[in-house]
Wavefront OBJ file of the C-alpha trace (Angstrom):
o trace
v -15.021 59.582 68.526
v -18.121 61.051 66.792
v -19.890 58.402 64.603
v -20.557 60.866 61.787
v -16.834 61.645 61.666
v -16.020 57.915 61.502
v -18.520 57.339 58.742
v -17.068 60.320 56.874
v -13.531 59.138 57.189
v -14.563 55.561 56.027
v -16.348 57.134 52.953
v -13.306 59.259 52.034
v -11.087 56.148 52.317
v -13.208 54.248 49.844
v -13.250 57.227 47.324
v -10.880 57.104 44.387
v -9.318 60.416 43.348
v -7.862 58.591 40.280
v -10.965 57.474 38.590
v -13.761 54.961 39.114
v -12.987 51.470 40.416
v -14.045 48.305 38.515
v -16.497 47.605 41.283
v -18.378 50.710 40.025
v -19.258 49.098 36.707
v -22.504 47.319 37.705
v -24.158 50.247 39.737
v -22.361 53.350 38.082
v -21.957 54.580 41.647
v -18.593 56.016 43.019
v -18.845 54.072 46.348
v -18.441 57.115 48.454
v -20.886 55.934 50.983
v -23.587 58.590 50.196
v -26.653 58.404 48.312
v -26.845 59.888 44.827
v -28.680 63.160 44.188
v -32.354 62.921 43.100
v -32.688 66.322 41.510
v -31.802 67.470 38.022
v -28.161 67.214 37.226
v -26.228 70.299 36.725
v -24.023 68.278 34.242
v -24.846 66.678 30.776
v -23.460 64.186 28.414
v -23.552 65.515 24.754
v -22.770 63.379 21.818
v -21.684 65.855 19.311
v -23.500 64.141 16.465
v -26.809 62.366 16.244
v -25.788 59.909 13.431
v -22.625 58.219 12.302
v -21.652 55.669 9.722
v -20.608 52.324 11.317
v -16.975 52.048 12.370
v -16.733 55.992 12.843
v -15.852 57.860 15.992
v -18.527 59.684 18.126
v -17.131 62.803 19.860
v -18.662 63.218 23.225
v -18.597 66.243 25.527
v -19.233 66.017 29.237
v -20.220 69.572 30.329
v -21.585 71.594 33.243
v -24.789 73.625 32.325
v -24.321 75.787 35.472
v -21.359 77.496 37.136
v -20.724 74.178 38.947
v -17.722 71.994 38.457
v -17.492 68.214 38.551
v -14.500 66.508 39.898
v -15.083 62.951 38.542
v -17.040 61.122 35.862
v -17.838 57.529 34.702
v -19.232 56.855 31.361
v -20.453 53.865 29.393
v -22.382 53.323 26.014
v -25.437 51.008 25.652
v -27.370 49.816 22.733
v -31.084 49.506 23.053
v -30.813 45.658 23.038
v -28.171 45.248 25.658
v -27.672 45.844 29.410
v -23.839 45.473 28.865
v -21.693 48.375 27.657
v -20.585 48.343 24.245
v -17.766 49.914 22.109
v -14.510 51.405 23.089
v -13.648 54.838 24.642
v -10.501 56.995 24.035
v -9.641 60.088 25.773
v -6.664 62.442 25.513
v -6.652 64.575 28.587
v -8.561 64.552 31.884
v -9.441 60.829 31.876
v -8.710 57.254 31.110
v -10.357 54.275 29.547
v -11.312 51.258 31.779
v -12.699 47.813 31.200
v -16.001 46.614 32.628
v -17.703 43.215 32.456
v -14.704 41.533 30.641
v -14.784 44.107 27.978
v -11.911 46.176 26.712
v -11.917 49.969 27.216
v -15.652 49.968 27.137
v -15.915 52.621 29.907
v -14.020 55.967 30.792
v -13.462 57.772 33.939
v -11.468 60.765 35.354
v -7.729 60.612 35.831
v -7.411 63.200 38.466
v -10.288 64.617 40.648
v -9.587 68.372 39.916
v -12.385 70.821 38.862
v -13.762 70.333 35.443
v -16.358 72.142 33.463
v -15.925 70.236 30.196
v -14.261 67.036 29.182
v -14.033 65.717 25.580
v -13.767 62.100 24.623
v -14.331 59.651 21.693
v -16.316 56.381 21.435
v -16.063 53.860 18.691
v -18.921 51.365 18.205
v -18.117 47.620 17.883
v -17.092 46.479 14.544
v -20.158 46.217 12.200
v -22.555 47.533 14.963
v -25.596 49.084 13.485
v -28.402 50.566 15.714
v -29.141 53.204 18.235
v -26.717 53.869 21.149
v -26.864 56.122 24.180
v -24.418 57.160 26.805
v -24.799 56.842 30.561
v -22.647 59.008 32.795
v -22.127 59.480 36.460
v -20.898 63.043 37.454
v -19.229 63.620 40.846
v -19.306 67.144 42.175
v -17.758 66.175 45.522
v -17.709 63.075 47.810
v -21.281 63.513 48.791
v -22.894 65.014 45.812
v -23.049 62.931 42.585
v -25.676 62.126 39.842
v -25.759 58.511 38.609
v -26.425 57.235 35.075
v -27.341 60.487 33.299
v -28.663 59.565 29.803
v -27.510 61.208 26.656
v -29.640 61.659 23.496
v -29.355 58.681 21.193
v -26.771 58.255 18.384
v -27.787 56.255 15.298
v -25.105 54.107 13.898
v -26.092 53.441 10.363
v -24.680 50.866 7.962
v -22.232 51.846 5.343
v -22.776 50.109 1.993
v -21.357 50.635 -1.428
v -23.998 50.567 -4.168
v -23.489 47.746 -6.558
v -23.174 50.102 -9.368
v -20.261 51.790 -7.682
v -17.822 49.411 -9.290
v -18.850 50.836 -12.586
v -19.837 54.456 -11.723
v -19.173 57.444 -14.024
v -17.296 60.078 -11.856
v -18.788 62.768 -14.164
v -22.311 62.000 -13.119
v -23.705 63.803 -10.043
v -23.968 60.477 -8.058
v -20.601 59.343 -9.110
v -19.086 62.672 -8.198
v -20.806 62.684 -4.866
v -19.661 59.139 -4.053
v -16.141 59.884 -5.097
v -16.048 62.972 -2.812
v -17.414 60.902 0.091
v -14.899 58.146 -0.323
v -11.921 60.483 -0.640
v -13.225 62.303 2.478
v -13.028 59.125 4.437
v -9.242 59.043 3.943
l 1 2 3 4 5 6 7 8 9 10 11 12 13 14 15 16 17 18 19 20 21 22 23 24 25 26 27 28 29 30 31 32 33 34 35 36 37 38 39 40 41 42 43 44 45 46 47 48 49 50 51 52 53 54 55 56 57 58 59 60 61 62 63 64 65 66 67 68 69 70 71 72 73 74 75 76 77 78 79 80 81 82 83 84 85 86 87 88 89 90 91 92 93 94 95 96 97 98 99 100 101 102 103 104 105 106 107 108 109 110 111 112 113 114 115 116 117 118 119 120 121 122 123 124 125 126 127 128 129 130 131 132 133 134 135 136 137 138 139 140 141 142 143 144 145 146 147 148 149 150 151 152 153 154 155 156 157 158 159 160 161 162 163 164 165 166 167 168 169 170 171 172 173 174 175 176 177 178 179 180 181 182 183 184 185 186 187
Protein backbone atom coordinates (compact mmCIF):
# COMPACT_ATOMS: atom_id res chain seq x y z
CA UNK A 1 0.00 0.00 0.00
CA UNK A 2 1.23 3.47 -0.84
CA UNK A 3 2.45 5.32 2.29
CA UNK A 4 0.89 8.58 1.12
CA UNK A 5 -2.51 6.91 0.81
CA UNK A 6 -2.15 5.39 4.29
CA UNK A 7 -1.23 8.81 5.73
CA UNK A 8 -4.22 10.43 4.01
CA UNK A 9 -6.62 7.79 5.34
CA UNK A 10 -5.27 8.27 8.87
CA UNK A 11 -5.72 12.04 8.59
CA UNK A 12 -9.28 11.67 7.33
CA UNK A 13 -10.10 9.29 10.17
CA UNK A 14 -8.97 11.95 12.67
CA UNK A 15 -10.97 14.77 11.02
CA UNK A 16 -14.31 15.66 12.57
CA UNK A 17 -17.10 16.63 10.17
CA UNK A 18 -19.26 17.63 13.15
CA UNK A 19 -17.02 20.30 14.64
CA UNK A 20 -13.73 20.71 16.43
CA UNK A 21 -12.75 18.28 19.13
CA UNK A 22 -11.83 19.37 22.65
CA UNK A 23 -8.23 18.42 21.84
CA UNK A 24 -8.23 21.40 19.43
CA UNK A 25 -8.64 23.95 22.23
CA UNK A 26 -4.94 24.47 23.01
CA UNK A 27 -3.56 24.66 19.47
CA UNK A 28 -6.70 25.73 17.56
CA UNK A 29 -5.70 23.21 14.87
CA UNK A 30 -8.19 20.71 13.47
CA UNK A 31 -5.87 17.71 13.84
CA UNK A 32 -6.15 16.69 10.20
CA UNK A 33 -2.49 15.71 9.98
CA UNK A 34 -1.51 18.56 7.65
CA UNK A 35 0.29 21.83 8.38
CA UNK A 36 -1.71 25.06 8.42
CA UNK A 37 -1.50 27.51 5.54
CA UNK A 38 1.05 30.32 5.91
CA UNK A 39 -0.41 32.75 3.38
CA UNK A 40 -3.15 35.31 3.82
CA UNK A 41 -6.45 33.77 4.81
CA UNK A 42 -9.33 34.10 2.33
CA UNK A 43 -11.62 34.24 5.38
CA UNK A 44 -12.10 36.86 8.10
CA UNK A 45 -13.68 37.16 11.53
CA UNK A 46 -15.67 40.39 11.86
CA UNK A 47 -17.10 41.67 15.11
CA UNK A 48 -20.04 43.77 13.90
CA UNK A 49 -19.31 46.44 16.49
CA UNK A 50 -16.14 47.92 17.92
CA UNK A 51 -17.58 48.79 21.33
CA UNK A 52 -20.27 47.44 23.65
CA UNK A 53 -21.52 48.17 27.14
CA UNK A 54 -20.64 45.37 29.57
CA UNK A 55 -23.07 42.44 29.68
CA UNK A 56 -24.16 43.05 26.06
CA UNK A 57 -23.90 40.70 23.08
CA UNK A 58 -21.30 41.08 20.32
CA UNK A 59 -22.58 39.88 16.93
CA UNK A 60 -19.77 38.26 14.92
CA UNK A 61 -19.63 37.36 11.25
CA UNK A 62 -17.32 34.70 9.86
CA UNK A 63 -16.96 35.40 6.18
CA UNK A 64 -15.17 34.59 2.95
CA UNK A 65 -13.52 37.58 1.27
CA UNK A 66 -13.07 35.64 -1.99
CA UNK A 67 -15.19 33.13 -3.87
CA UNK A 68 -13.82 30.36 -1.58
CA UNK A 69 -16.02 28.53 0.88
CA UNK A 70 -15.03 27.22 4.29
CA UNK A 71 -16.31 23.91 5.63
CA UNK A 72 -15.35 24.34 9.27
CA UNK A 73 -14.49 26.92 11.88
CA UNK A 74 -13.37 27.12 15.48
CA UNK A 75 -13.54 30.43 17.40
CA UNK A 76 -12.59 31.68 20.87
CA UNK A 77 -12.44 35.13 22.51
CA UNK A 78 -9.44 36.43 24.45
CA UNK A 79 -8.84 39.49 26.60
CA UNK A 80 -5.51 41.28 26.35
CA UNK A 81 -4.68 39.98 29.84
CA UNK A 82 -5.44 36.27 29.42
CA UNK A 83 -4.31 33.31 27.38
CA UNK A 84 -7.49 31.39 28.26
CA UNK A 85 -10.73 31.98 26.32
CA UNK A 86 -13.38 34.13 27.98
CA UNK A 87 -17.11 34.70 27.61
CA UNK A 88 -19.80 32.53 26.06
CA UNK A 89 -20.85 31.89 22.47
CA UNK A 90 -24.32 31.28 21.13
CA UNK A 91 -25.12 30.31 17.58
CA UNK A 92 -28.45 29.57 15.92
CA UNK A 93 -27.53 27.76 12.72
CA UNK A 94 -24.37 26.29 11.19
CA UNK A 95 -22.63 25.70 14.50
CA UNK A 96 -22.53 24.77 18.14
CA UNK A 97 -20.89 26.09 21.27
CA UNK A 98 -18.28 23.99 23.03
CA UNK A 99 -16.29 24.20 26.24
CA UNK A 100 -12.50 24.57 26.46
CA UNK A 101 -10.19 24.64 29.49
CA UNK A 102 -12.98 23.85 31.96
CA UNK A 103 -15.00 26.83 30.74
CA UNK A 104 -18.63 26.75 29.67
CA UNK A 105 -19.56 27.47 26.02
CA UNK A 106 -16.39 29.58 25.65
CA UNK A 107 -15.74 28.39 22.08
CA UNK A 108 -17.83 27.66 19.00
CA UNK A 109 -17.40 25.34 16.05
CA UNK A 110 -19.24 24.15 12.94
CA UNK A 111 -22.02 21.62 13.21
CA UNK A 112 -21.76 20.11 9.72
CA UNK A 113 -18.86 20.45 7.30
CA UNK A 114 -20.84 21.77 4.34
CA UNK A 115 -19.76 24.80 2.27
CA UNK A 116 -20.20 28.12 4.03
CA UNK A 117 -19.48 31.67 2.87
CA UNK A 118 -20.90 33.40 5.97
CA UNK A 119 -21.77 32.34 9.51
CA UNK A 120 -23.30 34.57 12.19
CA UNK A 121 -22.85 34.00 15.92
CA UNK A 122 -23.02 35.96 19.17
CA UNK A 123 -20.59 36.33 22.06
CA UNK A 124 -21.32 37.52 25.60
CA UNK A 125 -18.48 38.78 27.82
CA UNK A 126 -18.11 37.45 31.35
CA UNK A 127 -20.30 39.21 33.89
CA UNK A 128 -18.79 42.60 34.84
CA UNK A 129 -15.88 42.20 32.35
CA UNK A 130 -14.45 45.52 31.17
CA UNK A 131 -11.58 45.76 28.69
CA UNK A 132 -10.46 44.87 25.20
CA UNK A 133 -11.29 41.52 23.62
CA UNK A 134 -10.40 39.97 20.27
CA UNK A 135 -11.54 36.81 18.54
CA UNK A 136 -9.29 34.12 17.10
CA UNK A 137 -10.74 31.83 14.47
CA UNK A 138 -9.47 28.79 12.62
CA UNK A 139 -11.06 28.36 9.19
CA UNK A 140 -11.04 24.98 7.42
CA UNK A 141 -11.40 24.99 3.63
CA UNK A 142 -10.76 21.27 3.29
CA UNK A 143 -8.83 18.54 5.11
CA UNK A 144 -5.43 19.85 3.95
CA UNK A 145 -6.09 23.63 3.71
CA UNK A 146 -6.81 25.54 6.90
CA UNK A 147 -5.77 28.82 8.53
CA UNK A 148 -5.17 28.92 12.29
CA UNK A 149 -5.95 31.64 14.82
CA UNK A 150 -7.00 34.43 12.44
CA UNK A 151 -7.33 37.47 14.72
CA UNK A 152 -10.19 39.98 14.61
CA UNK A 153 -10.13 43.68 15.27
CA UNK A 154 -10.58 44.39 18.99
CA UNK A 155 -13.90 45.09 20.67
CA UNK A 156 -13.91 47.39 23.68
CA UNK A 157 -16.24 46.36 26.49
CA UNK A 158 -16.98 49.50 28.46
CA UNK A 159 -18.40 49.83 31.93
CA UNK A 160 -22.02 50.77 32.34
CA UNK A 161 -22.64 53.17 35.15
CA UNK A 162 -25.59 55.18 36.28
CA UNK A 163 -24.70 58.76 37.17
CA UNK A 164 -25.35 59.47 40.85
CA UNK A 165 -27.73 62.23 39.83
CA UNK A 166 -29.81 59.73 37.84
CA UNK A 167 -31.90 58.93 40.90
CA UNK A 168 -33.06 62.57 40.90
CA UNK A 169 -32.97 63.44 37.21
CA UNK A 170 -35.38 65.71 35.42
CA UNK A 171 -36.77 63.87 32.36
CA UNK A 172 -37.45 67.26 30.76
CA UNK A 173 -33.72 68.14 30.69
CA UNK A 174 -31.67 67.03 27.67
CA UNK A 175 -29.47 64.75 29.83
CA UNK A 176 -32.50 63.30 31.61
CA UNK A 177 -34.32 62.68 28.34
CA UNK A 178 -31.23 61.03 26.78
CA UNK A 179 -30.77 58.81 29.84
CA UNK A 180 -34.45 57.85 29.86
CA UNK A 181 -34.36 56.95 26.13
CA UNK A 182 -31.20 54.88 26.70
CA UNK A 183 -32.67 52.98 29.67
CA UNK A 184 -35.95 52.29 27.86
CA UNK A 185 -33.97 51.14 24.80
CA UNK A 186 -32.27 48.47 26.91
CA UNK A 187 -35.60 46.79 27.55
